[in-house]
BAVEX-963610 format. One record per residue (C-alpha): x, y, z. Coordinates in nm, 2 decimals, padded with zeros to 4 digits, always signed. Layout:
% BAVEX-963610
+--------+--------+--------+
|      u |      v |      w |
+--------+--------+--------+
|      X |      Y |      Z |
...
+--------+--------+--------+
***
This chain:
% BAVEX-963610
+--------+--------+--------+
|      u |      v |      w |
+--------+--------+--------+
| +00.00 | +00.00 | +00.00 |
| +00.14 | +00.34 | -00.10 |
| +00.22 | +00.59 | +00.17 |
| +00.00 | +00.89 | +00.21 |
| +00.15 | +01.22 | +00.09 |
| +00.09 | +01.52 | +00.32 |
| +00.12 | +01.84 | +00.11 |
| +00.25 | +02.15 | +00.28 |
| +00.25 | +02.51 | +00.19 |
| +00.49 | +02.76 | +00.34 |
| +00.38 | +03.13 | +00.37 |
| +00.71 | +03.30 | +00.43 |
| +01.06 | +03.18 | +00.33 |
| +01.29 | +03.39 | +00.54 |
| +01.52 | +03.26 | +00.81 |
| +01.27 | +03.02 | +00.97 |
| +01.09 | +02.92 | +00.65 |
| +01.42 | +02.82 | +00.49 |
| +01.52 | +02.63 | +00.80 |
| +01.20 | +02.43 | +00.79 |
| +01.24 | +02.36 | +00.42 |
| +01.60 | +02.25 | +00.47 |
| +01.54 | +02.01 | +00.76 |
| +01.23 | +01.85 | +00.61 |
| +01.42 | +01.78 | +00.29 |
| +01.73 | +01.65 | +00.48 |
| +01.53 | +01.43 | +00.71 |
| +01.26 | +01.32 | +00.46 |
| +01.33 | +00.95 | +00.48 |
| +01.35 | +00.94 | +00.86 |
| +01.02 | +01.14 | +00.89 |
| +00.85 | +00.90 | +00.64 |
| +00.97 | +00.59 | +00.83 |
| +00.85 | +00.74 | +01.16 |
| +00.51 | +00.86 | +01.04 |
| +00.41 | +00.63 | +00.76 |
| +00.35 | +00.93 | +00.54 |
| +00.56 | +01.16 | +00.32 |
| +00.59 | +01.53 | +00.38 |
| +00.61 | +01.73 | +00.07 |
| +00.65 | +02.11 | +00.06 |
| +00.48 | +02.18 | -00.27 |
| +00.42 | +02.55 | -00.25 |
| +00.61 | +02.85 | -00.10 |
| +00.49 | +03.21 | -00.09 |
| +00.76 | +03.49 | -00.07 |
| +00.75 | +03.87 | -00.10 |
| +01.02 | +03.88 | -00.38 |
| +01.04 | +03.58 | -00.61 |
| +01.37 | +03.70 | -00.76 |
| +01.55 | +03.72 | -00.42 |
| +01.84 | +03.47 | -00.38 |
| +01.78 | +03.20 | -00.12 |
| +02.01 | +02.97 | +00.07 |
| +01.84 | +02.65 | -00.06 |
| +01.74 | +02.56 | -00.41 |
| +01.36 | +02.51 | -00.48 |
| +01.21 | +02.33 | -00.77 |
| +01.05 | +02.53 | -01.05 |
| +00.69 | +02.62 | -01.00 |
| +00.69 | +02.59 | -00.62 |
| +00.75 | +02.96 | -00.54 |
| +00.49 | +03.23 | -00.58 |
| +00.42 | +03.58 | -00.43 |
| +00.06 | +03.52 | -00.32 |
| +00.02 | +03.36 | +00.02 |
| -00.36 | +03.38 | +00.00 |
| -00.34 | +03.14 | -00.30 |
| -00.17 | +02.89 | -00.07 |
| -00.44 | +02.94 | +00.20 |
| -00.71 | +02.87 | -00.06 |
| -00.53 | +02.58 | -00.23 |
| -00.75 | +02.27 | -00.19 |
| -00.46 | +02.04 | -00.27 |
| -00.27 | +02.14 | +00.05 |
| -00.32 | +01.97 | +00.38 |
| -00.10 | +02.20 | +00.60 |
| -00.03 | +02.57 | +00.58 |
| +00.27 | +02.71 | +00.77 |
| +00.24 | +03.08 | +00.84 |
| +00.60 | +03.21 | +00.89 |
| +00.55 | +03.56 | +00.75 |
| +00.51 | +03.77 | +01.07 |
| +00.28 | +04.06 | +01.10 |
| -00.09 | +04.05 | +01.20 |
| -00.28 | +04.17 | +00.89 |
| -00.21 | +03.94 | +00.60 |
| -00.11 | +03.66 | +00.84 |
| -00.45 | +03.68 | +01.00 |
| -00.63 | +03.65 | +00.67 |
| -00.41 | +03.36 | +00.56 |
| -00.46 | +03.17 | +00.88 |
| -00.83 | +03.23 | +00.91 |
| -00.89 | +03.13 | +00.55 |
| -00.69 | +02.81 | +00.58 |
| -00.85 | +02.71 | +00.91 |
| -01.21 | +02.77 | +00.78 |
| -01.14 | +02.54 | +00.49 |
| -01.04 | +02.26 | +00.73 |
| -00.66 | +02.28 | +00.70 |
| -00.40 | +02.24 | +00.97 |
| -00.23 | +02.57 | +01.03 |
| +00.11 | +02.60 | +01.19 |
| +00.23 | +02.94 | +01.30 |
| +00.53 | +03.08 | +01.49 |
| +00.36 | +03.42 | +01.51 |
| +00.32 | +03.52 | +01.88 |
| +00.19 | +03.87 | +01.80 |
| -00.08 | +03.72 | +01.58 |
| -00.19 | +03.47 | +01.86 |
| -00.18 | +03.74 | +02.13 |
| -00.41 | +03.97 | +01.93 |
| -00.63 | +03.72 | +01.75 |
| -00.60 | +03.39 | +01.93 |
| -00.97 | +03.35 | +02.01 |
| -01.08 | +03.43 | +01.66 |
| -00.83 | +03.18 | +01.51 |
| -00.94 | +02.90 | +01.74 |
| -01.30 | +02.97 | +01.66 |
| -01.22 | +02.95 | +01.29 |
| -01.05 | +02.62 | +01.35 |
| -01.35 | +02.48 | +01.54 |
| -01.60 | +02.61 | +01.28 |
| -01.41 | +02.49 | +00.98 |
| -01.27 | +02.16 | +01.12 |
| -00.91 | +02.28 | +01.10 |
| -00.64 | +02.27 | +01.36 |
| -00.41 | +02.55 | +01.49 |
| -00.06 | +02.45 | +01.61 |
| +00.18 | +02.70 | +01.75 |
| +00.47 | +02.54 | +01.93 |
| +00.73 | +02.77 | +01.77 |
| +00.55 | +03.09 | +01.89 |
| +00.70 | +03.07 | +02.24 |
| +01.06 | +03.01 | +02.35 |
| +01.20 | +02.89 | +02.02 |
| +01.34 | +02.54 | +02.05 |
| +01.20 | +02.47 | +02.40 |
| +00.90 | +02.25 | +02.36 |
| +00.71 | +02.44 | +02.63 |
| +00.37 | +02.43 | +02.47 |
| +00.38 | +02.06 | +02.42 |
| +00.50 | +02.02 | +02.78 |
| +00.20 | +02.22 | +02.91 |
| -00.05 | +02.06 | +02.67 |
| +00.06 | +01.70 | +02.69 |
| +00.34 | +01.62 | +02.94 |
| +00.17 | +01.82 | +03.23 |
| -00.19 | +01.78 | +03.12 |
| -00.30 | +01.65 | +03.45 |
| -00.16 | +01.95 | +03.64 |
| -00.32 | +02.27 | +03.76 |
| -00.06 | +02.55 | +03.75 |
| +00.02 | +02.79 | +04.03 |
| +00.29 | +02.98 | +03.84 |
| +00.50 | +03.00 | +03.52 |
| +00.81 | +03.21 | +03.52 |
| +01.00 | +03.26 | +03.20 |
| +01.30 | +03.43 | +03.03 |
| +01.13 | +03.45 | +02.70 |
| +01.35 | +03.69 | +02.50 |
| +01.70 | +03.59 | +02.40 |
| +01.79 | +03.94 | +02.29 |
| +01.73 | +04.09 | +02.63 |
| +01.90 | +03.80 | +02.81 |
| +02.21 | +03.85 | +02.58 |
| +02.22 | +04.22 | +02.66 |
| +02.19 | +04.17 | +03.03 |
| +02.44 | +03.89 | +03.04 |
| +02.70 | +04.10 | +02.86 |
| +02.63 | +04.40 | +03.09 |
| +02.70 | +04.17 | +03.39 |
| +03.01 | +04.00 | +03.25 |
| +03.18 | +04.29 | +03.07 |
| +03.07 | +04.61 | +03.25 |
| +02.95 | +04.77 | +02.93 |
| +02.64 | +04.99 | +02.89 |
| +02.31 | +04.89 | +02.74 |
| +02.37 | +05.11 | +02.44 |
| +02.72 | +04.96 | +02.36 |
| +02.59 | +04.60 | +02.37 |
| +02.28 | +04.68 | +02.17 |
| +02.50 | +04.78 | +01.88 |
| +02.69 | +04.45 | +01.90 |
| +02.36 | +04.26 | +01.93 |
| +02.24 | +04.41 | +01.60 |
| +02.58 | +04.34 | +01.43 |
| +02.56 | +03.98 | +01.54 |
| +02.19 | +03.94 | +01.43 |
| +02.06 | +03.89 | +01.79 |
| +01.86 | +04.21 | +01.76 |
| +01.65 | +04.35 | +01.48 |
| +01.73 | +04.68 | +01.31 |
| +01.43 | +04.81 | +01.50 |
| +01.48 | +04.66 | +01.84 |
| +01.17 | +04.80 | +02.01 |
| +00.96 | +04.48 | +02.03 |
| +01.25 | +04.29 | +02.20 |
| +01.40 | +04.55 | +02.44 |
| +01.08 | +04.71 | +02.55 |
| +00.94 | +04.37 | +02.66 |
| +00.67 | +04.35 | +02.40 |
| +00.79 | +04.03 | +02.24 |
| +00.81 | +03.85 | +02.58 |
| +00.46 | +03.99 | +02.67 |
| +00.31 | +03.84 | +02.35 |
| +00.45 | +03.50 | +02.45 |
| +00.33 | +03.54 | +02.81 |
| -00.03 | +03.59 | +02.68 |
| +00.00 | +03.26 | +02.49 |
| +00.13 | +03.08 | +02.79 |
| -00.15 | +03.22 | +03.01 |
| -00.41 | +03.09 | +02.77 |
| -00.25 | +02.74 | +02.77 |
| -00.21 | +02.72 | +03.15 |
| -00.53 | +02.90 | +03.26 |
| -00.77 | +02.90 | +02.96 |
| -00.79 | +03.28 | +02.94 |
| -00.68 | +03.52 | +02.67 |
| -00.56 | +03.83 | +02.86 |
| -00.55 | +04.15 | +02.64 |
| -00.19 | +04.28 | +02.60 |
| -00.30 | +04.62 | +02.71 |
| -00.38 | +04.48 | +03.06 |
| -00.03 | +04.36 | +03.12 |
| +00.23 | +04.55 | +03.33 |
| +00.53 | +04.55 | +03.09 |
| +00.87 | +04.71 | +03.11 |
| +01.18 | +04.64 | +02.91 |
| +01.56 | +04.65 | +02.98 |
| +01.65 | +04.99 | +02.84 |
| +01.68 | +05.15 | +03.18 |
| +01.90 | +04.89 | +03.35 |
| +02.24 | +05.05 | +03.44 |
| +02.57 | +04.93 | +03.57 |
| +02.46 | +05.06 | +03.92 |
| +02.18 | +04.79 | +03.91 |
| +02.42 | +04.53 | +03.78 |
| +02.67 | +04.61 | +04.06 |
| +02.40 | +04.58 | +04.33 |
| +02.29 | +04.24 | +04.18 |
| +02.64 | +04.10 | +04.19 |
| +02.72 | +04.22 | +04.54 |
| +02.40 | +04.07 | +04.68 |
| +02.37 | +03.73 | +04.50 |
| +02.13 | +03.82 | +04.22 |
| +02.11 | +03.81 | +03.84 |
| +01.90 | +04.07 | +03.65 |
| +01.67 | +03.90 | +03.40 |
| +01.37 | +04.01 | +03.20 |
| +01.11 | +03.78 | +03.36 |
| +00.76 | +03.70 | +03.24 |
| +00.54 | +03.60 | +03.54 |
| +00.22 | +03.42 | +03.48 |
| +00.08 | +03.32 | +03.82 |
| -00.21 | +03.31 | +04.06 |
| -00.22 | +03.52 | +04.37 |
| -00.17 | +03.32 | +04.68 |
| -00.49 | +03.42 | +04.86 |
| -00.76 | +03.48 | +04.60 |
| -00.62 | +03.26 | +04.32 |
| -00.66 | +03.54 | +04.07 |
| -00.44 | +03.56 | +03.76 |
| -00.17 | +03.82 | +03.70 |
| +00.08 | +03.86 | +03.42 |
| +00.39 | +04.09 | +03.43 |
| +00.70 | +04.13 | +03.22 |
| +00.96 | +04.32 | +03.41 |
| +01.34 | +04.33 | +03.46 |
| +01.37 | +04.14 | +03.79 |
| +01.64 | +04.07 | +04.05 |
| +01.65 | +03.69 | +04.05 |
| +01.83 | +03.52 | +04.34 |
| +02.11 | +03.30 | +04.20 |
| +01.98 | +03.00 | +04.39 |
| +01.71 | +02.98 | +04.12 |
| +01.80 | +02.83 | +03.78 |
| +01.65 | +03.13 | +03.60 |
| +01.90 | +03.36 | +03.77 |
| +02.19 | +03.16 | +03.61 |
| +02.06 | +03.13 | +03.25 |
| +02.28 | +03.35 | +03.03 |
| +02.33 | +03.46 | +02.67 |
| +02.06 | +03.41 | +02.41 |
| +01.90 | +03.12 | +02.60 |
| +01.55 | +03.11 | +02.72 |
| +01.42 | +02.93 | +03.03 |
| +01.08 | +02.85 | +03.16 |
| +00.99 | +02.73 | +03.51 |
| +00.64 | +02.57 | +03.54 |
| +00.50 | +02.47 | +03.88 |
| +00.21 | +02.22 | +03.88 |
| +00.01 | +02.07 | +04.16 |
| +00.10 | +01.72 | +04.07 |
| +00.45 | +01.73 | +03.93 |
| +00.59 | +02.03 | +04.13 |
| +00.84 | +02.24 | +03.95 |
| +00.98 | +02.16 | +03.61 |
| +01.24 | +02.38 | +03.43 |
| +01.30 | +02.40 | +03.05 |
| +01.61 | +02.57 | +02.90 |
| +01.72 | +02.61 | +02.54 |
| +01.78 | +02.84 | +02.25 |
| +01.50 | +03.08 | +02.22 |
| +01.54 | +03.19 | +01.86 |
| +01.72 | +03.14 | +01.54 |
| +01.67 | +02.94 | +01.22 |
| +01.73 | +02.59 | +01.35 |
| +01.57 | +02.63 | +01.70 |
| +01.25 | +02.77 | +01.56 |
| +01.25 | +02.53 | +01.27 |
| +01.27 | +02.24 | +01.51 |
| +00.96 | +02.36 | +01.68 |
| +00.77 | +02.41 | +01.35 |
| +00.86 | +02.06 | +01.24 |
| +00.74 | +01.92 | +01.57 |
| +00.40 | +02.07 | +01.48 |
| +00.43 | +01.93 | +01.13 |
| +00.47 | +01.58 | +01.28 |
| +00.17 | +01.64 | +01.50 |
| -00.02 | +01.76 | +01.19 |
| +00.06 | +01.44 | +01.00 |
| -00.06 | +01.23 | +01.30 |
| -00.38 | +01.43 | +01.31 |
| -00.44 | +01.40 | +00.94 |
| -00.37 | +01.02 | +00.93 |
| -00.60 | +00.97 | +01.23 |
| -00.87 | +01.18 | +01.06 |
| -00.84 | +00.98 | +00.74 |
| -00.95 | +00.67 | +00.94 |
| -01.27 | +00.86 | +01.04 |
| -01.16 | +00.91 | +01.40 |
| -01.26 | +01.24 | +01.55 |
| -00.96 | +01.45 | +01.65 |
| -01.06 | +01.73 | +01.89 |
| -00.94 | +02.09 | +01.85 |
| -00.72 | +02.17 | +02.15 |
| -00.90 | +02.37 | +02.42 |
| -00.75 | +02.42 | +02.76 |
| -01.06 | +02.58 | +02.91 |
| -01.22 | +02.25 | +03.03 |
| -00.90 | +02.16 | +03.22 |
| -00.88 | +02.50 | +03.38 |
| -01.24 | +02.49 | +03.49 |
| -01.33 | +02.85 | +03.48 |
| -01.27 | +03.19 | +03.34 |
| -01.02 | +03.32 | +03.59 |
| -01.05 | +03.67 | +03.73 |
| -00.76 | +03.91 | +03.68 |
| -00.59 | +04.03 | +04.00 |
| -00.59 | +04.40 | +04.08 |
| -00.26 | +04.58 | +04.15 |
| -00.35 | +04.59 | +04.52 |
| -00.36 | +04.21 | +04.52 |
| -00.02 | +04.15 | +04.37 |
| +00.26 | +04.13 | +04.63 |
| +00.64 | +04.14 | +04.60 |
| +00.95 | +04.29 | +04.74 |
| +01.10 | +04.57 | +04.52 |
| +01.43 | +04.73 | +04.43 |
| +01.43 | +05.11 | +04.37 |
| +01.71 | +05.33 | +04.23 |
| +01.68 | +05.70 | +04.28 |
| +01.89 | +05.99 | +04.15 |
| +01.85 | +06.26 | +04.42 |
| +02.00 | +06.59 | +04.51 |
| +02.29 | +06.54 | +04.76 |
| +02.14 | +06.74 | +05.04 |
| +02.07 | +06.68 | +05.41 |
| +01.73 | +06.53 | +05.48 |
| +01.66 | +06.39 | +05.14 |
| +01.68 | +06.03 | +05.24 |
| +01.45 | +06.09 | +05.54 |
| +01.20 | +06.25 | +05.31 |
| +01.22 | +05.97 | +05.06 |
| +01.16 | +05.71 | +05.34 |
| +00.87 | +05.92 | +05.47 |
| +00.70 | +05.94 | +05.13 |
| +00.73 | +05.56 | +05.09 |
| +00.60 | +05.50 | +05.43 |
| +00.29 | +05.70 | +05.35 |
| +00.20 | +05.43 | +05.10 |
| +00.28 | +05.14 | +05.35 |
| +00.61 | +05.07 | +05.17 |
| +00.87 | +04.97 | +05.43 |
| +01.24 | +04.98 | +05.36 |
| +01.45 | +04.67 | +05.40 |
| +01.78 | +04.82 | +05.30 |
| +01.94 | +05.15 | +05.19 |
| +02.27 | +05.20 | +05.01 |
| +02.45 | +05.49 | +04.85 |
| +02.78 | +05.51 | +04.68 |
| +03.02 | +05.76 | +04.83 |
| +03.03 | +06.08 | +04.63 |
| +03.27 | +06.37 | +04.61 |
| +03.24 | +06.66 | +04.86 |
| +03.13 | +06.89 | +04.58 |
| +02.88 | +06.64 | +04.42 |
| +02.53 | +06.78 | +04.35 |
| +02.36 | +06.44 | +04.30 |
| +02.37 | +06.10 | +04.46 |
| +02.23 | +05.76 | +04.36 |
| +02.02 | +05.58 | +04.63 |
| +01.94 | +05.22 | +04.61 |
| +01.66 | +05.09 | +04.82 |
| +01.49 | +04.76 | +04.87 |
| +01.15 | +04.71 | +05.03 |
| +00.98 | +04.46 | +05.25 |
| +00.68 | +04.28 | +05.10 |
| +00.43 | +04.53 | +04.96 |
| +00.17 | +04.55 | +04.68 |
| +00.22 | +04.65 | +04.32 |
| -00.03 | +04.94 | +04.37 |
| +00.15 | +05.07 | +04.67 |
| +00.50 | +05.08 | +04.50 |
| +00.36 | +05.24 | +04.19 |
| +00.17 | +05.50 | +04.38 |
| +00.48 | +05.57 | +04.59 |
| +00.70 | +05.61 | +04.28 |
| +00.45 | +05.85 | +04.13 |
| +00.47 | +06.06 | +04.45 |
| +00.85 | +06.06 | +04.44 |
| +00.85 | +06.18 | +04.09 |
| +00.68 | +06.50 | +04.22 |
| +00.95 | +06.55 | +04.49 |
| +01.18 | +06.84 | +04.38 |
| +01.49 | +06.66 | +04.52 |
| +01.44 | +06.35 | +04.29 |
| +01.61 | +06.44 | +03.96 |
| +01.50 | +06.15 | +03.74 |
| +01.22 | +05.90 | +03.72 |
| +01.29 | +05.62 | +03.98 |
| +01.38 | +05.28 | +03.84 |
| +01.20 | +04.99 | +03.99 |
| +01.24 | +04.61 | +03.97 |
| +01.06 | +04.33 | +04.16 |
| +01.28 | +04.10 | +04.37 |
| +01.19 | +03.75 | +04.25 |
| +01.06 | +03.49 | +04.49 |
| +00.98 | +03.19 | +04.28 |
| +00.84 | +02.96 | +04.55 |
| +00.48 | +02.88 | +04.63 |
+--------+--------+--------+
***
């Protein structure tokens, strides 16, 4: 009996698309032997059909119309690897409504239009797979969906952006400024020409929204997240971290409040104690810590981006797509993935006054008598209690000083209100810089 041929269309043939094409071609026999079906990439959509590529493609395969691939009845699987959220949404929705399996690495698309895409899949009998959308080569979505399926989750903590982790690592190791390292990151291809999505925490926030849906069954609007990037981290912060046993990481927190069990999501530069694995993950690597009620804590570390890491995740979804299609061909119903029944309810979002942490504050103040006392008084007015105060010695004629403060446990609302008050104090010369101090234990 001849093997079934699964026909695949790629929408996008950049770094990731070419990686998928190369590895599917190179591992064709192994994949066929494993799956009992052949994977054939029969159509590829690109922006510029004349652009030189790293891999040769047969005549007639390449086109410049991704919608024609979404509408092609001969295709079983459509891989959306274009990026963006306009044409990509149209392509994915069209393919899903026609019953195809759609694979995407597009976290921004999922963050903004996840519910609509999943509805299109259910209505049309298609399937939406998105392993490559979060943490690159780390199979975190498969871990949550399958390996940890029996668990209810109290928390997920993640380093989800390799660019930010690379910058912070080099700042710590080499004593260079953010600006110096960003230039190198661009030269090395670790940062885009427009680095905003990465360094402002937006990319990590998109991924956090996806993880929150998988773990808790709720799509949280991006605008409702507390997000800050790494652009304001300085060598003063790095020095404090080193002296006190911390690493500074951009950490996505997806967790339930201890008392009320409400959901909150933040993406913030964070002081992470080095006793935690996340505090020691360096370079362009990503890491995710997941705490479930059955298994306890599991930690996943790996490359978070790049051609091969992301292609690996896309091909993992391709393998699942083949299994789904072969199963469907035997008239067996294959359900569309939906985490909501496992989660049990539509979780409430926590208010800032319900989110607790310790915090680190760096203030640039006028070097005058009484300033520290006034700062402490203003913090106390919002029930923010100081745990430590440090100041580098300055010259006798200095006009400014840098204060570094840490707090006892307080609420997100209290610290933000206190910072707003300090911004209005005439002796504070710049906007205070704040980081939570990570406590990754239930």
